[in-house]
Backbone as XML, in Angstrom:
<?xml version="1.0"?>
<chain id="A" units="angstrom">
  <residue number="1" name="UNK">
    <atom name="N" x="-98.206" y="20.983" z="-36.479"/>
    <atom name="CA" x="-99.701" y="21.227" z="-35.906"/>
    <atom name="C" x="-99.479" y="20.750" z="-34.472"/>
  </residue>
  <residue number="2" name="UNK">
    <atom name="N" x="-100.132" y="21.827" z="-33.641"/>
    <atom name="CA" x="-100.110" y="21.637" z="-32.057"/>
    <atom name="C" x="-100.934" y="20.371" z="-31.955"/>
  </residue>
  <residue number="3" name="UNK">
    <atom name="N" x="-100.527" y="19.849" z="-30.908"/>
    <atom name="CA" x="-100.950" y="18.595" z="-30.318"/>
    <atom name="C" x="-101.866" y="18.897" z="-28.928"/>
  </residue>
  <residue number="4" name="UNK">
    <atom name="N" x="-102.455" y="19.770" z="-28.883"/>
    <atom name="CA" x="-103.038" y="20.409" z="-27.553"/>
    <atom name="C" x="-103.887" y="19.246" z="-27.132"/>
  </residue>
  <residue number="5" name="UNK">
    <atom name="N" x="-104.705" y="18.660" z="-27.775"/>
    <atom name="CA" x="-105.828" y="17.657" z="-27.397"/>
    <atom name="C" x="-105.156" y="16.410" z="-26.607"/>
  </residue>
  <residue number="6" name="UNK">
    <atom name="N" x="-104.117" y="16.162" z="-27.001"/>
    <atom name="CA" x="-103.194" y="14.929" z="-26.180"/>
    <atom name="C" x="-103.067" y="15.553" z="-24.715"/>
  </residue>
  <residue number="7" name="UNK">
    <atom name="N" x="-102.394" y="16.806" z="-24.529"/>
    <atom name="CA" x="-102.012" y="17.378" z="-23.384"/>
    <atom name="C" x="-103.438" y="17.696" z="-22.456"/>
  </residue>
  <residue number="8" name="UNK">
    <atom name="N" x="-104.444" y="18.010" z="-23.250"/>
    <atom name="CA" x="-105.661" y="18.359" z="-22.498"/>
    <atom name="C" x="-106.147" y="16.914" z="-21.867"/>
  </residue>
  <residue number="9" name="UNK">
    <atom name="N" x="-106.142" y="15.768" z="-22.548"/>
    <atom name="CA" x="-106.627" y="14.530" z="-22.339"/>
    <atom name="C" x="-105.873" y="13.909" z="-21.046"/>
  </residue>
  <residue number="10" name="UNK">
    <atom name="N" x="-104.478" y="14.036" z="-21.249"/>
    <atom name="CA" x="-103.478" y="13.649" z="-20.484"/>
    <atom name="C" x="-103.590" y="14.397" z="-19.142"/>
  </residue>
  <residue number="11" name="UNK">
    <atom name="N" x="-103.992" y="15.786" z="-18.927"/>
    <atom name="CA" x="-104.013" y="16.337" z="-17.726"/>
    <atom name="C" x="-105.443" y="16.078" z="-16.970"/>
  </residue>
  <residue number="12" name="UNK">
    <atom name="N" x="-106.359" y="15.989" z="-17.768"/>
    <atom name="CA" x="-107.818" y="15.712" z="-17.368"/>
    <atom name="C" x="-107.609" y="14.399" z="-16.630"/>
  </residue>
  <residue number="13" name="UNK">
    <atom name="N" x="-107.298" y="13.368" z="-17.388"/>
    <atom name="CA" x="-107.121" y="11.981" z="-16.580"/>
    <atom name="C" x="-106.417" y="12.025" z="-15.295"/>
  </residue>
  <residue number="14" name="UNK">
    <atom name="N" x="-105.461" y="12.931" z="-15.420"/>
    <atom name="CA" x="-104.260" y="12.944" z="-14.248"/>
    <atom name="C" x="-105.386" y="13.296" z="-12.996"/>
  </residue>
  <residue number="15" name="UNK">
    <atom name="N" x="-106.110" y="14.329" z="-13.347"/>
    <atom name="CA" x="-106.951" y="14.937" z="-12.268"/>
    <atom name="C" x="-108.145" y="14.249" z="-12.086"/>
  </residue>
  <residue number="16" name="UNK">
    <atom name="N" x="-108.230" y="13.275" z="-12.741"/>
    <atom name="CA" x="-109.307" y="12.333" z="-12.760"/>
    <atom name="C" x="-110.901" y="13.052" z="-12.735"/>
  </residue>
  <residue number="17" name="UNK">
    <atom name="N" x="-110.808" y="13.800" z="-13.923"/>
    <atom name="CA" x="-112.237" y="14.731" z="-13.889"/>
    <atom name="C" x="-112.856" y="14.394" z="-15.458"/>
  </residue>
  <residue number="18" name="UNK">
    <atom name="N" x="-114.174" y="14.380" z="-15.326"/>
    <atom name="CA" x="-114.550" y="13.954" z="-16.733"/>
    <atom name="C" x="-114.589" y="15.248" z="-17.834"/>
  </residue>
  <residue number="19" name="UNK">
    <atom name="N" x="-114.995" y="14.801" z="-18.854"/>
    <atom name="CA" x="-114.998" y="16.059" z="-19.940"/>
    <atom name="C" x="-115.921" y="17.066" z="-19.419"/>
  </residue>
  <residue number="20" name="UNK">
    <atom name="N" x="-117.088" y="16.677" z="-19.079"/>
    <atom name="CA" x="-118.296" y="17.528" z="-18.345"/>
    <atom name="C" x="-117.673" y="18.611" z="-17.529"/>
  </residue>
  <residue number="21" name="UNK">
    <atom name="N" x="-116.953" y="17.969" z="-16.579"/>
    <atom name="CA" x="-116.384" y="18.962" z="-15.462"/>
    <atom name="C" x="-115.355" y="19.916" z="-16.003"/>
  </residue>
  <residue number="22" name="UNK">
    <atom name="N" x="-114.544" y="19.504" z="-16.775"/>
    <atom name="CA" x="-113.541" y="20.388" z="-17.318"/>
    <atom name="C" x="-114.088" y="21.466" z="-18.406"/>
  </residue>
  <residue number="23" name="UNK">
    <atom name="N" x="-115.123" y="20.858" z="-19.180"/>
    <atom name="CA" x="-115.774" y="21.887" z="-19.937"/>
    <atom name="C" x="-116.683" y="22.864" z="-19.010"/>
  </residue>
  <residue number="24" name="UNK">
    <atom name="N" x="-117.212" y="22.376" z="-17.835"/>
    <atom name="CA" x="-117.825" y="23.615" z="-17.363"/>
    <atom name="C" x="-116.725" y="24.579" z="-16.745"/>
  </residue>
  <residue number="25" name="UNK">
    <atom name="N" x="-115.567" y="24.110" z="-16.345"/>
    <atom name="CA" x="-114.596" y="25.067" z="-15.863"/>
    <atom name="C" x="-114.302" y="25.907" z="-16.961"/>
  </residue>
  <residue number="26" name="UNK">
    <atom name="N" x="-114.074" y="25.508" z="-18.323"/>
    <atom name="CA" x="-113.458" y="26.322" z="-19.409"/>
    <atom name="C" x="-114.771" y="27.024" z="-19.877"/>
  </residue>
  <residue number="27" name="UNK">
    <atom name="N" x="-115.769" y="26.908" z="-19.725"/>
    <atom name="CA" x="-116.881" y="27.647" z="-20.070"/>
    <atom name="C" x="-117.152" y="27.383" z="-21.380"/>
  </residue>
  <residue number="28" name="UNK">
    <atom name="N" x="-117.058" y="25.785" z="-22.052"/>
    <atom name="CA" x="-117.819" y="25.577" z="-23.224"/>
    <atom name="C" x="-118.281" y="24.093" z="-23.068"/>
  </residue>
  <residue number="29" name="UNK">
    <atom name="N" x="-118.809" y="23.948" z="-23.951"/>
    <atom name="CA" x="-119.736" y="22.551" z="-24.016"/>
    <atom name="C" x="-118.838" y="21.398" z="-23.888"/>
  </residue>
  <residue number="30" name="UNK">
    <atom name="N" x="-119.468" y="20.104" z="-23.561"/>
    <atom name="CA" x="-118.755" y="18.734" z="-23.369"/>
    <atom name="C" x="-118.321" y="18.447" z="-24.843"/>
  </residue>
  <residue number="31" name="UNK">
    <atom name="N" x="-119.462" y="18.524" z="-25.806"/>
    <atom name="CA" x="-118.925" y="18.344" z="-27.001"/>
    <atom name="C" x="-117.858" y="18.911" z="-27.577"/>
  </residue>
  <residue number="32" name="UNK">
    <atom name="N" x="-117.951" y="20.264" z="-27.226"/>
    <atom name="CA" x="-116.201" y="20.993" z="-27.622"/>
    <atom name="C" x="-115.317" y="20.855" z="-26.877"/>
  </residue>
  <residue number="33" name="UNK">
    <atom name="N" x="-115.383" y="20.011" z="-25.774"/>
    <atom name="CA" x="-114.247" y="19.560" z="-25.165"/>
    <atom name="C" x="-113.663" y="18.545" z="-25.807"/>
  </residue>
  <residue number="34" name="UNK">
    <atom name="N" x="-114.750" y="17.615" z="-26.264"/>
    <atom name="CA" x="-114.213" y="16.357" z="-26.937"/>
    <atom name="C" x="-113.352" y="16.836" z="-28.314"/>
  </residue>
  <residue number="35" name="UNK">
    <atom name="N" x="-114.219" y="17.661" z="-28.766"/>
    <atom name="CA" x="-113.564" y="18.193" z="-30.273"/>
    <atom name="C" x="-112.036" y="18.651" z="-30.078"/>
  </residue>
  <residue number="36" name="UNK">
    <atom name="N" x="-111.869" y="19.323" z="-28.873"/>
    <atom name="CA" x="-110.478" y="19.725" z="-28.506"/>
    <atom name="C" x="-109.555" y="18.489" z="-28.073"/>
  </residue>
  <residue number="37" name="UNK">
    <atom name="N" x="-110.146" y="17.541" z="-27.551"/>
    <atom name="CA" x="-109.211" y="16.317" z="-27.132"/>
    <atom name="C" x="-108.844" y="15.526" z="-28.269"/>
  </residue>
  <residue number="38" name="UNK">
    <atom name="N" x="-109.784" y="15.497" z="-29.427"/>
    <atom name="CA" x="-109.495" y="15.008" z="-30.490"/>
    <atom name="C" x="-108.691" y="15.861" z="-31.859"/>
  </residue>
  <residue number="39" name="UNK">
    <atom name="N" x="-108.036" y="16.880" z="-31.184"/>
    <atom name="CA" x="-107.714" y="17.913" z="-32.067"/>
    <atom name="C" x="-108.485" y="18.219" z="-33.164"/>
  </residue>
  <residue number="40" name="UNK">
    <atom name="N" x="-109.611" y="17.934" z="-33.184"/>
    <atom name="CA" x="-110.759" y="18.451" z="-34.403"/>
    <atom name="C" x="-110.986" y="20.133" z="-34.321"/>
  </residue>
  <residue number="41" name="UNK">
    <atom name="N" x="-110.709" y="20.498" z="-33.063"/>
    <atom name="CA" x="-110.830" y="22.182" z="-33.069"/>
    <atom name="C" x="-109.779" y="22.526" z="-31.970"/>
  </residue>
  <residue number="42" name="UNK">
    <atom name="N" x="-109.374" y="23.725" z="-32.093"/>
    <atom name="CA" x="-108.490" y="24.500" z="-31.132"/>
    <atom name="C" x="-108.934" y="25.355" z="-30.544"/>
  </residue>
  <residue number="43" name="UNK">
    <atom name="N" x="-108.577" y="25.231" z="-29.101"/>
    <atom name="CA" x="-109.280" y="26.165" z="-28.110"/>
    <atom name="C" x="-108.909" y="27.733" z="-28.416"/>
  </residue>
  <residue number="44" name="UNK">
    <atom name="N" x="-109.937" y="28.665" z="-28.233"/>
    <atom name="CA" x="-109.225" y="29.921" z="-28.141"/>
    <atom name="C" x="-108.180" y="30.271" z="-26.920"/>
  </residue>
  <residue number="45" name="UNK">
    <atom name="N" x="-107.672" y="31.491" z="-27.064"/>
    <atom name="CA" x="-106.787" y="32.040" z="-26.100"/>
    <atom name="C" x="-107.452" y="31.944" z="-24.835"/>
  </residue>
  <residue number="46" name="UNK">
    <atom name="N" x="-108.732" y="32.618" z="-24.723"/>
    <atom name="CA" x="-109.567" y="32.629" z="-23.532"/>
    <atom name="C" x="-109.955" y="31.042" z="-23.088"/>
  </residue>
  <residue number="47" name="UNK">
    <atom name="N" x="-109.980" y="30.142" z="-23.733"/>
    <atom name="CA" x="-110.194" y="28.956" z="-23.299"/>
    <atom name="C" x="-109.124" y="28.287" z="-22.978"/>
  </residue>
  <residue number="48" name="UNK">
    <atom name="N" x="-107.938" y="28.451" z="-23.691"/>
    <atom name="CA" x="-106.558" y="27.972" z="-23.140"/>
    <atom name="C" x="-106.238" y="28.407" z="-21.728"/>
  </residue>
  <residue number="49" name="UNK">
    <atom name="N" x="-106.411" y="29.752" z="-21.504"/>
    <atom name="CA" x="-105.944" y="30.322" z="-20.417"/>
    <atom name="C" x="-107.037" y="29.608" z="-19.136"/>
  </residue>
  <residue number="50" name="UNK">
    <atom name="N" x="-108.254" y="29.508" z="-19.573"/>
    <atom name="CA" x="-109.280" y="28.822" z="-18.300"/>
    <atom name="C" x="-108.664" y="27.490" z="-18.135"/>
  </residue>
  <residue number="51" name="UNK">
    <atom name="N" x="-108.375" y="26.810" z="-19.333"/>
    <atom name="CA" x="-107.767" y="25.398" z="-19.107"/>
    <atom name="C" x="-106.454" y="25.183" z="-18.380"/>
  </residue>
  <residue number="52" name="UNK">
    <atom name="N" x="-105.701" y="26.241" z="-18.525"/>
    <atom name="CA" x="-104.274" y="26.384" z="-18.041"/>
    <atom name="C" x="-104.373" y="26.523" z="-16.416"/>
  </residue>
  <residue number="53" name="UNK">
    <atom name="N" x="-105.336" y="27.435" z="-16.131"/>
    <atom name="CA" x="-105.757" y="27.660" z="-14.789"/>
    <atom name="C" x="-106.425" y="26.270" z="-14.195"/>
  </residue>
  <residue number="54" name="UNK">
    <atom name="N" x="-107.402" y="25.861" z="-14.755"/>
    <atom name="CA" x="-108.155" y="24.655" z="-14.251"/>
    <atom name="C" x="-106.907" y="23.375" z="-13.980"/>
  </residue>
  <residue number="55" name="UNK">
    <atom name="N" x="-105.984" y="23.162" z="-14.774"/>
    <atom name="CA" x="-104.908" y="22.308" z="-14.745"/>
    <atom name="C" x="-103.729" y="22.569" z="-13.612"/>
  </residue>
  <residue number="56" name="UNK">
    <atom name="N" x="-103.495" y="23.796" z="-13.667"/>
    <atom name="CA" x="-102.484" y="24.386" z="-12.887"/>
    <atom name="C" x="-101.154" y="24.286" z="-13.592"/>
  </residue>
  <residue number="57" name="UNK">
    <atom name="N" x="-101.260" y="24.627" z="-15.051"/>
    <atom name="CA" x="-100.329" y="24.595" z="-15.711"/>
    <atom name="C" x="-99.973" y="25.947" z="-16.635"/>
  </residue>
  <residue number="58" name="UNK">
    <atom name="N" x="-98.848" y="25.850" z="-17.301"/>
    <atom name="CA" x="-98.721" y="26.967" z="-18.136"/>
    <atom name="C" x="-99.454" y="26.992" z="-19.586"/>
  </residue>
  <residue number="59" name="UNK">
    <atom name="N" x="-99.904" y="28.001" z="-20.242"/>
    <atom name="CA" x="-100.329" y="27.883" z="-21.578"/>
    <atom name="C" x="-99.298" y="27.315" z="-22.423"/>
  </residue>
  <residue number="60" name="UNK">
    <atom name="N" x="-97.982" y="27.631" z="-22.207"/>
    <atom name="CA" x="-96.683" y="27.134" z="-22.988"/>
    <atom name="C" x="-96.821" y="25.307" z="-23.006"/>
  </residue>
  <residue number="61" name="UNK">
    <atom name="N" x="-97.041" y="24.919" z="-21.607"/>
    <atom name="CA" x="-96.942" y="23.743" z="-21.524"/>
    <atom name="C" x="-98.142" y="22.997" z="-22.511"/>
  </residue>
  <residue number="62" name="UNK">
    <atom name="N" x="-99.344" y="23.497" z="-22.353"/>
    <atom name="CA" x="-100.508" y="23.187" z="-23.117"/>
    <atom name="C" x="-100.415" y="23.163" z="-24.520"/>
  </residue>
  <residue number="63" name="UNK">
    <atom name="N" x="-99.739" y="24.131" z="-25.108"/>
    <atom name="CA" x="-99.523" y="24.181" z="-26.510"/>
    <atom name="C" x="-98.368" y="23.497" z="-26.960"/>
  </residue>
  <residue number="64" name="UNK">
    <atom name="N" x="-97.678" y="22.905" z="-26.006"/>
    <atom name="CA" x="-96.533" y="22.182" z="-26.238"/>
    <atom name="C" x="-95.231" y="22.679" z="-26.662"/>
  </residue>
  <residue number="65" name="UNK">
    <atom name="N" x="-95.120" y="24.138" z="-26.087"/>
    <atom name="CA" x="-93.794" y="24.935" z="-26.144"/>
    <atom name="C" x="-93.165" y="24.717" z="-24.912"/>
  </residue>
  <residue number="66" name="UNK">
    <atom name="N" x="-93.434" y="23.899" z="-24.006"/>
    <atom name="CA" x="-92.676" y="23.685" z="-22.798"/>
    <atom name="C" x="-92.987" y="22.228" z="-22.266"/>
  </residue>
  <residue number="67" name="UNK">
    <atom name="N" x="-91.879" y="21.622" z="-21.866"/>
    <atom name="CA" x="-92.207" y="20.132" z="-21.368"/>
    <atom name="C" x="-92.238" y="20.297" z="-20.001"/>
  </residue>
  <residue number="68" name="UNK">
    <atom name="N" x="-92.346" y="21.656" z="-19.333"/>
    <atom name="CA" x="-92.464" y="21.629" z="-17.965"/>
    <atom name="C" x="-94.059" y="22.013" z="-17.628"/>
  </residue>
  <residue number="69" name="UNK">
    <atom name="N" x="-94.465" y="21.249" z="-16.376"/>
    <atom name="CA" x="-95.979" y="21.403" z="-16.287"/>
    <atom name="C" x="-96.148" y="22.274" z="-14.921"/>
  </residue>
  <residue number="70" name="UNK">
    <atom name="N" x="-96.977" y="21.751" z="-14.132"/>
    <atom name="CA" x="-97.412" y="22.497" z="-13.150"/>
    <atom name="C" x="-96.413" y="22.377" z="-12.007"/>
  </residue>
  <residue number="71" name="UNK">
    <atom name="N" x="-95.619" y="21.391" z="-11.721"/>
    <atom name="CA" x="-94.708" y="21.533" z="-10.862"/>
    <atom name="C" x="-93.504" y="22.498" z="-11.126"/>
  </residue>
  <residue number="72" name="UNK">
    <atom name="N" x="-93.550" y="22.826" z="-12.183"/>
    <atom name="CA" x="-92.630" y="23.758" z="-12.544"/>
    <atom name="C" x="-92.946" y="25.220" z="-11.981"/>
  </residue>
  <residue number="73" name="UNK">
    <atom name="N" x="-94.302" y="25.464" z="-11.972"/>
    <atom name="CA" x="-94.717" y="26.878" z="-11.648"/>
    <atom name="C" x="-94.146" y="27.356" z="-10.209"/>
  </residue>
  <residue number="74" name="UNK">
    <atom name="N" x="-94.081" y="26.155" z="-9.324"/>
    <atom name="CA" x="-93.386" y="26.472" z="-8.206"/>
    <atom name="C" x="-91.768" y="26.984" z="-8.339"/>
  </residue>
  <residue number="75" name="UNK">
    <atom name="N" x="-91.389" y="26.154" z="-9.197"/>
    <atom name="CA" x="-90.023" y="26.596" z="-9.609"/>
    <atom name="C" x="-90.049" y="28.080" z="-10.138"/>
  </residue>
  <residue number="76" name="UNK">
    <atom name="N" x="-90.617" y="28.261" z="-10.866"/>
    <atom name="CA" x="-90.736" y="29.458" z="-11.453"/>
    <atom name="C" x="-91.082" y="30.591" z="-10.704"/>
  </residue>
  <residue number="77" name="UNK">
    <atom name="N" x="-91.901" y="30.449" z="-9.524"/>
    <atom name="CA" x="-92.199" y="31.353" z="-8.673"/>
    <atom name="C" x="-90.947" y="31.832" z="-7.770"/>
  </residue>
  <residue number="78" name="UNK">
    <atom name="N" x="-90.187" y="30.542" z="-7.375"/>
    <atom name="CA" x="-88.848" y="30.662" z="-6.613"/>
    <atom name="C" x="-87.964" y="31.495" z="-7.403"/>
  </residue>
  <residue number="79" name="UNK">
    <atom name="N" x="-87.597" y="31.348" z="-8.748"/>
    <atom name="CA" x="-86.996" y="32.229" z="-9.462"/>
    <atom name="C" x="-87.348" y="33.532" z="-9.622"/>
  </residue>
  <residue number="80" name="UNK">
    <atom name="N" x="-88.554" y="33.807" z="-9.764"/>
    <atom name="CA" x="-89.173" y="35.345" z="-9.707"/>
    <atom name="C" x="-88.681" y="35.832" z="-8.236"/>
  </residue>
  <residue number="81" name="UNK">
    <atom name="N" x="-88.885" y="35.190" z="-7.047"/>
    <atom name="CA" x="-88.503" y="35.654" z="-5.798"/>
    <atom name="C" x="-87.059" y="36.064" z="-5.619"/>
  </residue>
  <residue number="82" name="UNK">
    <atom name="N" x="-86.124" y="35.124" z="-6.462"/>
    <atom name="CA" x="-84.948" y="35.333" z="-6.502"/>
    <atom name="C" x="-84.550" y="36.632" z="-7.159"/>
  </residue>
  <residue number="83" name="UNK">
    <atom name="N" x="-85.177" y="36.698" z="-8.440"/>
    <atom name="CA" x="-84.928" y="37.813" z="-9.313"/>
    <atom name="C" x="-85.204" y="39.108" z="-8.443"/>
  </residue>
  <residue number="84" name="UNK">
    <atom name="N" x="-86.118" y="39.259" z="-7.500"/>
    <atom name="CA" x="-86.606" y="40.261" z="-7.020"/>
    <atom name="C" x="-85.739" y="40.832" z="-5.609"/>
  </residue>
  <residue number="85" name="UNK">
    <atom name="N" x="-84.914" y="40.043" z="-5.259"/>
    <atom name="CA" x="-83.969" y="40.145" z="-4.142"/>
    <atom name="C" x="-82.684" y="41.287" z="-4.637"/>
  </residue>
  <residue number="86" name="UNK">
    <atom name="N" x="-82.221" y="41.797" z="-3.725"/>
    <atom name="CA" x="-80.965" y="42.670" z="-4.147"/>
    <atom name="C" x="-79.885" y="41.822" z="-4.674"/>
  </residue>
  <residue number="87" name="UNK">
    <atom name="N" x="-79.196" y="42.428" z="-5.672"/>
    <atom name="CA" x="-78.196" y="41.643" z="-6.713"/>
    <atom name="C" x="-77.204" y="40.916" z="-5.805"/>
  </residue>
  <residue number="88" name="UNK">
    <atom name="N" x="-76.677" y="41.460" z="-4.637"/>
    <atom name="CA" x="-75.673" y="40.410" z="-3.882"/>
    <atom name="C" x="-76.274" y="39.442" z="-3.272"/>
  </residue>
  <residue number="89" name="UNK">
    <atom name="N" x="-77.530" y="39.451" z="-2.532"/>
    <atom name="CA" x="-78.313" y="38.256" z="-2.345"/>
    <atom name="C" x="-78.419" y="37.231" z="-3.432"/>
  </residue>
  <residue number="90" name="UNK">
    <atom name="N" x="-78.856" y="37.964" z="-4.397"/>
    <atom name="CA" x="-79.397" y="37.060" z="-5.943"/>
    <atom name="C" x="-78.246" y="36.124" z="-6.071"/>
  </residue>
  <residue number="91" name="UNK">
    <atom name="N" x="-76.759" y="36.912" z="-6.233"/>
    <atom name="CA" x="-75.508" y="36.214" z="-6.754"/>
    <atom name="C" x="-75.335" y="34.945" z="-5.780"/>
  </residue>
  <residue number="92" name="UNK">
    <atom name="N" x="-75.494" y="35.313" z="-4.478"/>
    <atom name="CA" x="-75.069" y="34.271" z="-3.494"/>
    <atom name="C" x="-76.030" y="33.148" z="-3.346"/>
  </residue>
  <residue number="93" name="UNK">
    <atom name="N" x="-77.171" y="33.266" z="-3.738"/>
    <atom name="CA" x="-78.251" y="32.313" z="-3.944"/>
    <atom name="C" x="-78.073" y="31.539" z="-5.100"/>
  </residue>
  <residue number="94" name="UNK">
    <atom name="N" x="-77.756" y="32.138" z="-6.480"/>
    <atom name="CA" x="-77.500" y="31.486" z="-7.334"/>
    <atom name="C" x="-76.451" y="30.684" z="-7.624"/>
  </residue>
  <residue number="95" name="UNK">
    <atom name="N" x="-75.318" y="31.142" z="-6.820"/>
    <atom name="CA" x="-73.979" y="30.571" z="-6.650"/>
    <atom name="C" x="-74.063" y="29.142" z="-5.924"/>
  </residue>
  <residue number="96" name="UNK">
    <atom name="N" x="-75.107" y="29.261" z="-4.699"/>
    <atom name="CA" x="-75.213" y="28.150" z="-3.969"/>
    <atom name="C" x="-76.019" y="26.927" z="-4.634"/>
  </residue>
  <residue number="97" name="UNK">
    <atom name="N" x="-76.930" y="27.422" z="-5.466"/>
    <atom name="CA" x="-77.671" y="26.448" z="-6.321"/>
    <atom name="C" x="-76.740" y="25.944" z="-7.389"/>
  </residue>
  <residue number="98" name="UNK">
    <atom name="N" x="-76.068" y="26.666" z="-7.930"/>
    <atom name="CA" x="-74.831" y="25.911" z="-8.789"/>
    <atom name="C" x="-74.155" y="24.939" z="-8.446"/>
  </residue>
  <residue number="99" name="UNK">
    <atom name="N" x="-73.505" y="25.269" z="-6.794"/>
    <atom name="CA" x="-72.700" y="24.422" z="-6.447"/>
    <atom name="C" x="-73.494" y="22.958" z="-6.083"/>
  </residue>
  <residue number="100" name="UNK">
    <atom name="N" x="-74.548" y="23.196" z="-5.653"/>
    <atom name="CA" x="-75.555" y="21.734" z="-5.347"/>
    <atom name="C" x="-76.058" y="21.280" z="-6.521"/>
  </residue>
  <residue number="101" name="UNK">
    <atom name="N" x="-76.333" y="21.915" z="-7.581"/>
    <atom name="CA" x="-76.349" y="21.092" z="-9.017"/>
    <atom name="C" x="-75.294" y="20.544" z="-9.222"/>
  </residue>
  <residue number="102" name="UNK">
    <atom name="N" x="-74.023" y="21.109" z="-9.198"/>
    <atom name="CA" x="-72.776" y="20.327" z="-9.815"/>
    <atom name="C" x="-72.426" y="19.155" z="-8.770"/>
  </residue>
  <residue number="103" name="UNK">
    <atom name="N" x="-72.741" y="19.427" z="-7.443"/>
    <atom name="CA" x="-72.520" y="18.256" z="-6.705"/>
    <atom name="C" x="-73.557" y="17.057" z="-6.897"/>
  </residue>
  <residue number="104" name="UNK">
    <atom name="N" x="-74.588" y="17.282" z="-7.157"/>
    <atom name="CA" x="-75.663" y="16.232" z="-7.467"/>
    <atom name="C" x="-75.164" y="15.530" z="-8.863"/>
  </residue>
  <residue number="105" name="UNK">
    <atom name="N" x="-74.977" y="16.331" z="-9.825"/>
    <atom name="CA" x="-74.583" y="15.774" z="-11.112"/>
    <atom name="C" x="-73.190" y="14.797" z="-10.793"/>
  </residue>
  <residue number="106" name="UNK">
    <atom name="N" x="-72.471" y="15.209" z="-9.980"/>
    <atom name="CA" x="-71.140" y="14.347" z="-9.790"/>
    <atom name="C" x="-71.356" y="13.353" z="-9.061"/>
  </residue>
  <residue number="107" name="UNK">
    <atom name="N" x="-72.479" y="13.286" z="-8.182"/>
    <atom name="CA" x="-73.041" y="12.133" z="-7.513"/>
    <atom name="C" x="-73.553" y="11.019" z="-8.399"/>
  </residue>
  <residue number="108" name="UNK">
    <atom name="N" x="-74.344" y="11.471" z="-9.588"/>
    <atom name="CA" x="-74.880" y="10.399" z="-10.378"/>
    <atom name="C" x="-73.950" y="9.923" z="-11.375"/>
  </residue>
  <residue number="109" name="UNK">
    <atom name="N" x="-72.763" y="10.479" z="-11.526"/>
    <atom name="CA" x="-71.925" y="9.928" z="-12.370"/>
    <atom name="C" x="-71.323" y="8.558" z="-12.114"/>
  </residue>
</chain>
């Protein structure tokens, strides 16, 4: 079973907004938002999209398919930018990233 309600509650509290405020952003009633947070109801795809935008996270994160939240959207954007570069530039950048990751891992040992 999906545990969307816990993610919604966690993100709402992180943003320090009320159920009422979040409900308005998602276009639902406060009562319905409470039902979502208690996992009594599952939001529609349309509401999930609105919630994801309100929180700045992916729908995957909301439904528990990804452990990565909003901070990762910036990284995903970077990867998309790299993906759109000419192949030789892309190879150089990815090589440099691999080397930095390898160096960071070695430092942590």
